[in-house]
C-alpha positions, 0 to 999 in steps of 0.5 A, spaced: 657 243 369 654 249 365 657 256 367 654 262 370 660 267 370 665 270 365 672 273 367 674 278 361 681 281 360 680 288 357 684 292 352 682 298 349 680 296 342 673 299 343 676 306 344 680 306 338 674 304 334 670 310 337 675 315 336 676 313 329 668 313 327 666 319 323 659 318 324 654 319 330 658 314 334 664 318 334 661 324 335 657 322 341 664 319 344 668 326 342 662 329 347 663 324 352 656 323 352 656 315 354 649 314 355 648 316 347 655 312 346 652 306 349 645 307 345 648 307 339 653 301 340 646 297 342 644 298 335 650 295 332 650 288 331 655 285 337 659 282 332 660 288 328 668 290 329 666 297 331 664 294 337 671 292 339 674 285 341 671 284 348 664 285 345 665 281 339 668 275 343 663 275 348 657 275 343 661 269 340 662 265 347 654 266 349 653 263 342 656 257 344 651 256 349 656 254 355 652 259 360 646 256 364 645 263 366 648 269 365 649 272 372 656 275 373 661 278 368 667 281 371 672 285 366 679 286 368 681 293 366 688 296 366 690 302 371 690 307 366 684 313 364 683 309 358 682 302 362 677 306 367 673 309 361 672 302 357 671 298 363 665 303 365 662 303 358 662 295 358 659 295 364 653 300 362 653 296 355 652 289 359 647 292 364 642 294 359 636 291 358 636 292 351 642 287 350 640 280 348 647 278 352 645 282 358 648 279 365 645 280 372 651 283 375 656 286 371 663 290 374 670 292 372 676 291 377 682 295 376 688 291 376 692 296 380 699 298 377 697 294 370 700 299 365 705 296 361 710 301 361 716 298 364 717 291 361 721 288 368 715 291 372 710 288 368 713 281 368 715 281 376 709 284 379 703 286 374 702 279 371 701 277 379 696 282 379 692 278 374 693 271 378 690 274 384 684 277 381 682 271 377 684 266 383 679 271 387 674 270 382 675 262 383 674 262 390 668 267 390 664 263 384 668 256 384 672 254 378 666 249 375 662 255 374 667 260 371 669 261 364 675 266 362 675 270 356 682 272 354 681 276 348 682 283 350 688 286 353 696 286 352 699 280 349 703 278 355 696 279 359 692 275 354 697 269 354 698 269 361 691 269 362 690 262 358 696 259 363 692 261 369 685 258 366 689 252 364 692 251 371 686 252 375 682 248 370 677 253 367 676 253 360 679 259 356 676 263 350 680 267 345 677 270 338 683 272 334 683 278 330 679 277 323 676 270 325 669 269 326 669 263 330 672 263 338 677 258 340 677 254 346 683 252 350 680 247 354 683 246 361 689 241 362 693 239 368 699 242 369 705 239 372 705 239 379 709 237 385 704 237 391 708 234 396 713 240 395 708 245 396 706 241 402 713 241 405 714 248 404 707 251 405 709 256 410 714 259 406 709 260 400 703 262 405 708 267 408 711 270 402 703 270 399 701 274 405 707 279 406 709 280 399 716 282 399 720 279 404 728 279 406 731 273 404 735 272 410 729 271 414 727 265 410 729 258 410 731 256 403 736 251 405 732 245 402 729 248 396 733 246 390 735 253 386 731 251 380 725 252 384 727 258 387 729 261 380 722 259 377 718 261 383 721 267 386 723 274 384 729 277 388 731 284 388 736 288 392 734 294 396 739 298 400 744 292 400 738 288 403 736 282 398 728 281 398 724 275 395 717 275 393 713 270 389 713 270 382 707 270 377 709 263 376 710 262 383 703 265 385 700 261 380 703 255 383 701 256 390 694 257 387 693 251 383 696 247 389 691 250 394 686 248 389 688 241 388 690 240 396 682 242 397 680 236 392 685 231 395 685 233 402 680 227 405 684 222 401 690 224 404 688 224 411 685 217 410 692 215 409 695 218 416 694 214 423 689 216 427 689 216 435 683 212 438 683 216 445 677 219 447 677 226 446 676 228 454 682 223 455 687 227 451 692 231 455 691 238 455 697 242 458 695 250 458 698 255 462 694 259 467 695 266 465 691 271 461 687 268 455 687 261 459 679 260 458 679 261 451 685 257 449 682 251 454 675 252 450 679 251 443 683 246 445 677 241 447 674 242 440 681 241 437 681 234 441 675 232 438 679 230 431 682 223 431 688 226 428 690 230 434 693 226 440 693 232 445 695 239 447 702 240 449 703 247 451 701 254 451 706 259 447 708 265 448 705 272 446 705 271 438 703 278 436 697 281 432 696 277 426 696 280 419 691 275 416 686 270 419 691 264 417 691 260 424 697 256 423 704 259 426 709 253 424 708 246 422 714 242 425 717 235 423 715 232 430 708 232 428 706 238 432 703 244 430 703 251 433 696 255 432 694 262 434 687 264 436 685 269 430 679 272 433 682 276 438 689 281 437 691 278 444 696 273 441 694 267 444 697 260 442 698 253 443 702 247 441 698 241 438 701 234 438 698 231 432 699 223 429 703 226 423 709 222 422 713 227 418 713 234 416 708 233 410 703 229 414 703 234 419 702 239 414 696 236 411 693 235 418 694 242 420 690 245 414 685 240 416 684 243 423 685 250 421 679 249 416 675 245 421 676 248 428 679 255 426 674 257 420 680 258 415 681 255 409 687 254 405 
């Protein structure tokens, strides 16, 4: 499929070139006359080294003819004064009607916290920001329409952007300094254990939603230590150990979501169905506040051929911090669901046809999407 969206990591080579320029361009930059800087940049050839790595590489990518139309251009900039400045300049440049490589919608996204002044912080937190923002772009625009330009930015950021692209099946482009041709890193599937993700989906989703979580509040009893080391970061604060998804763990979670959404229909087809007519399925809801809302949702959920009935309503679950309606998935084929459209904490237990935890998790995600308007 032809592309219409480009996500670019951004460095500061453009600003360095402007500061060193001895002519009109450098003078306009010193005066902070950004309109004049933009006008003078547009007069340069977009492959002129003075224009910086981002403009040079985007020109080469556009020359490849990969875009059916140039609709979205997203710059991922560092959380620094220079990052903001170069983001604004690039946005102005690619919004200009005089630019032959103009995009319809151009914006820059600040990667909050991305400063590269602490190696440990960069490895444990700031690379995760990159995963989040690129994944957000994938969800908004679909992987098939996106390309990543990983030329600009910190070296670790460039490298990890390439890994993200390959994991999410997005082509990644890179222009080596001093080279005239852009290099394409085609998307390649990475090793993936989807069964492991399904089995521990609640763990991944909880850590993704909450960020840092007390380790003792989570059940790692059947998770291999090698997986914990690879996918989670640990930190001790005031004597309490906290865990959070590492950059690799967050990427694994995003990649698994993508793969699951593509295969969900095939996986559901392998799970036994219940042939009871929906209106004949047993619905046990206690007569209390919220009963009518739970009854309405129960009738909808019972339309599914992978649902046997509603076992019971549950105690108040509290306000939901996100829209994920899945409270807990059980190995006995039951799933606890909450109504997320209210803050009342209404919830019930659904009996599915799942024969084990993996099958029940597959059904839970399918029900959440169809009957609770939520997608993993």
